[in-house]
ZAMAR-765208 format. One line per 4 residues: number of its first residue (from 1); their letters; for each residue x, y, z of N, C-alpha, C. Coordinates in steps of 0.2 Angstrom, whole numbers. Layout:
NUM	a	X:Y:Z:X:Y:Z:X:Y:Z  ...
***
This chain:
1	xxxx	95:-526:1240:102:-526:1236:107:-521:1238  114:-524:1243:118:-517:1245:118:-513:1239  120:-507:1242:123:-501:1239:129:-499:1242  132:-498:1240:140:-497:1240:142:-491:1238
5	xxxx	140:-487:1242:145:-477:1238:144:-471:1245  148:-468:1243:150:-466:1250:143:-462:1253  144:-461:1257:138:-457:1263:131:-460:1262  131:-464:1258:121:-467:1253:120:-472:1262
9	xxxx	124:-475:1265:121:-481:1269:123:-481:1278  122:-483:1279:126:-486:1286:125:-493:1288  132:-495:1289:134:-502:1288:137:-503:1295  133:-509:1299:135:-514:1302:138:-521:1302
13	xxxx	144:-521:1304:146:-529:1303:148:-531:1311  143:-539:1307:145:-542:1312:148:-549:1312  155:-551:1316:157:-558:1315:155:-563:1321  154:-569:1316:153:-575:1323:157:-578:1322
17	xxxx	160:-582:1327:166:-588:1325:161:-593:1327  162:-600:1324:157:-605:1324:161:-612:1323  158:-619:1325:161:-625:1322:158:-624:1313  164:-627:1311:162:-628:1302:157:-631:1301
21	xxxx	154:-636:1306:148:-640:1303:141:-636:1306  143:-629:1307:137:-627:1310:136:-617:1305  141:-619:1303:142:-613:1298:135:-611:1294  133:-616:1289:127:-615:1286:120:-617:1288
25	xxxx	121:-619:1295:114:-619:1296:113:-611:1300  117:-608:1305:118:-602:1307:117:-596:1300  120:-598:1295:117:-591:1291:111:-594:1288  110:-598:1287:104:-600:1285:98:-598:1290
29	xxxx	99:-600:1295:93:-600:1299:91:-591:1301  97:-588:1303:96:-580:1302:95:-576:1296  95:-578:1293:93:-576:1284:86:-576:1283  84:-583:1288:76:-584:1288:73:-580:1293
33	xxxx	77:-580:1299:73:-574:1303:73:-567:1301  78:-564:1297:79:-558:1297:71:-558:1290  72:-563:1285:65:-561:1280:60:-563:1285  59:-564:1290:52:-564:1295:51:-558:1297
37	xxxx	56:-557:1301:55:-551:1307:58:-544:1306  63:-545:1302:67:-536:1301:66:-535:1293  67:-538:1289:65:-535:1282:62:-531:1280  55:-529:1286:50:-524:1283:52:-518:1289
41	xxxx	57:-519:1292:59:-512:1297:59:-509:1291  58:-502:1297:59:-493:1290:68:-495:1292  71:-494:1287:76:-491:1288:82:-497:1285  79:-503:1284:82:-510:1281:83:-511:1276
45	xxxx	90:-510:1272:90:-509:1266:92:-518:1264  96:-520:1266:99:-527:1264:104:-530:1272  103:-536:1269:109:-540:1274:114:-545:1268  120:-546:1269:123:-550:1265:127:-554:1269
49	xxxx	130:-559:1270:132:-564:1273:137:-567:1268  144:-567:1274:150:-571:1271:151:-577:1274  153:-581:1273:156:-586:1274:163:-588:1273  168:-589:1278:175:-591:1277:175:-596:1275
53	xxxx	183:-597:1271:181:-607:1268:186:-609:1274  188:-608:1279:188:-612:1284:182:-615:1286  176:-611:1287:168:-615:1288:169:-611:1296  174:-606:1299:174:-606:1306:173:-598:1309
57	xxxx	171:-594:1302:167:-588:1304:161:-586:1296  157:-581:1300:153:-577:1297:153:-571:1299  153:-568:1293:153:-560:1294:144:-558:1290  140:-553:1293:134:-553:1290:138:-546:1290
61	xxxx	136:-542:1283:137:-535:1281:129:-533:1280  128:-529:1286:121:-527:1285:119:-517:1284  114:-519:1280:116:-510:1278:108:-509:1279  107:-501:1282:102:-498:1285:103:-490:1281
65	xxxx	94:-488:1279:96:-481:1277:102:-477:1281  101:-476:1287:105:-471:1290:105:-473:1297  109:-471:1301:113:-475:1308:107:-475:1312  101:-467:1313:96:-469:1315:92:-474:1317
69	xxxx	89:-474:1307:85:-481:1307:88:-486:1312  96:-488:1313:98:-493:1316:95:-497:1322  95:-490:1324:97:-488:1333:90:-489:1334  85:-486:1331:77:-486:1331:76:-495:1332
73	xxxx	79:-498:1325:76:-504:1327:80:-507:1330  86:-507:1334:91:-510:1341:85:-507:1347  83:-504:1349:81:-499:1353:71:-501:1354  68:-504:1347:62:-505:1347:60:-509:1350
77	xxxx	64:-515:1354:59:-519:1357:57:-525:1353  60:-524:1350:58:-532:1344:59:-537:1347  58:-538:1353:59:-543:1357:60:-552:1354  56:-553:1349:53:-559:1347:60:-561:1343
81	xxxx	63:-557:1337:67:-559:1333:72:-559:1338  74:-553:1341:80:-554:1347:79:-560:1349  75:-564:1351:76:-570:1356:78:-575:1351  75:-574:1344:75:-580:1337:81:-580:1336
85	xxxx	84:-574:1336:93:-574:1333:95:-576:1338  95:-574:1345:98:-578:1349:99:-583:1353  93:-586:1349:91:-595:1351:95:-598:1344  97:-596:1340:100:-598:1333:107:-599:1336
89	xxxx	111:-592:1337:117:-591:1338:118:-597:1344  116:-598:1349:116:-602:1356:116:-612:1351  110:-613:1349:110:-618:1346:116:-620:1342  119:-613:1337:125:-616:1333:131:-617:1336
93	xxxx	130:-614:1343:136:-613:1348:141:-609:1345  139:-603:1340:140:-598:1339:143:-591:1345  148:-589:1342:151:-585:1349:152:-576:1342  148:-575:1348:150:-564:1343:155:-562:1343
97	xxxx	160:-561:1338:166:-558:1341:167:-550:1340  163:-548:1334:163:-541:1334:155:-539:1329  153:-532:1336:148:-528:1330:152:-521:1330  152:-520:1322:156:-514:1324:151:-509:1315
101	xxxx	152:-503:1319:147:-499:1312:153:-495:1308  149:-493:1304:155:-489:1297:148:-486:1294  154:-481:1291:152:-477:1283:156:-479:1278  154:-477:1272:157:-479:1267:162:-473:1263
105	xxxx	168:-474:1264:172:-468:1264:174:-469:1254  176:-472:1253:177:-472:1247:177:-480:1244  175:-477:1236:172:-485:1232:178:-484:1227  179:-489:1223:183:-490:1218:180:-497:1215
109	xxx	177:-496:1208:175:-501:1205:177:-499:1198  175:-506:1194:180:-511:1187:172:-509:1184  169:-504:1180:163:-503:1179:162:-502:1172
***
């Protein structure tokens, strides 16, 4: 489950542009691949997917325990997962618009 608290997690936001007919396919396929290949990686916390209401964008809000864990994953040579995700993106005609990293600075909650 995502934990949004100051300085508790390392956050990666990925935004894809996609034709609306492929939005749900993109989300479902990448989620399946995360379940199969990435979920058990050391440092992985969560991946949340947000679908724009117009069907043309998908944002992945990914959390890792640390930037170091994410960097290790990225450089680990998990070629099977990387290739599979690239194939899904290609099949859906999606374009990666942004990949950005963040730290949580402030949280305001109504609890």
